C-alpha positions in Angstrom: 11.7 9.0 8.9 11.7 7.8 4.9 13.5 10.2 3.5 15.9 9.6 6.3 16.3 6.1 5.6 16.3 6.7 1.6 19.1 9.1 2.2 21.0 6.3 4.2 20.0 3.0 2.8 23.2 2.6 1.1 25.8 2.3 4.5 24.3 0.3 5.6 25.9 -2.6 6.6 25.7 -6.5 6.9 27.2 -5.7 10.8 23.8 -3.2 11.4 21.8 -6.3 10.9 24.4 -8.5 13.5 23.6 -5.8 15.5 19.3 -5.8 15.4 19.7 -9.4 15.2 21.4 -9.4 18.8 19.0 -6.7 20.2 15.8 -8.5 19.2 16.9 -11.7 20.1 17.1 -13.8 16.6 18.9 -16.4 15.5 19.9 -16.9 12.0 22.1 -18.6 9.7 24.5 -16.2 8.3 23.1 -17.2 4.3 20.0 -16.4 6.3 21.6 -12.3 6.9 22.8 -12.3 3.4 19.7 -13.2 1.7 18.3 -10.5 4.0 20.5 -7.7 4.2 19.7 -7.9 -0.4 16.0 -8.0 0.4 16.3 -4.3 2.2 18.5 -3.1 -0.5 16.2 -4.4 -3.2 13.4 -3.5 -1.5 13.5 -0.9 0.8 11.2 1.2 -1.1 8.5 -0.7 -1.4 8.8 -1.8 2.8 8.9 2.6 3.1 5.6 2.2 1.4 4.1 -0.2 3.2 4.0 -3.2 0.2 4.6 -6.0 2.3 3.6 -8.0 0.1 7.1 -8.2 -1.4 7.6 -10.8 1.9 6.6 -12.8 0.2 10.2 -13.3 -1.5 11.7 -13.8 1.8 8.9 -16.5 2.6 10.6 -19.4 0.9 14.8 -18.6 1.1 14.5 -18.8 5.1 13.6 -20.6 8.6 9.8 -20.3 9.0 10.7 -19.2 12.2 13.3 -16.4 11.3 10.4 -15.5 8.6 7.5 -14.8 11.3 10.4 -13.0 13.4 11.5 -10.7 10.6 7.0 -9.5 9.9 6.5 -9.0 13.1 9.1 -7.1 13.5 8.5 -5.4 10.6 4.7 -4.6 11.6 6.0 -3.2 15.1 8.3 -1.0 12.9 6.2 0.3 10.5 3.3 0.8 13.1 6.3 3.5 15.2 7.8 5.1 11.9 5.9 4.8 8.6 2.0 5.5 10.0 
């Protein structure tokens, strides 16, 4: 799975994040979507390596509710696909 993500991260679009937010019933502001998109583009390798400390960068940039939801989803997906 890691290799697939590494090979396809450049194809990730904001619309993909919008679709994921809809699937997980997450509400967000458009500027938060921009922040999360940039975060993923800049830190996907850290996320694949399970370096959760990088989430601290998001903590003050998005709503606390959105932050908690994203962290929870990451933990679920990490356990499912990266463990």
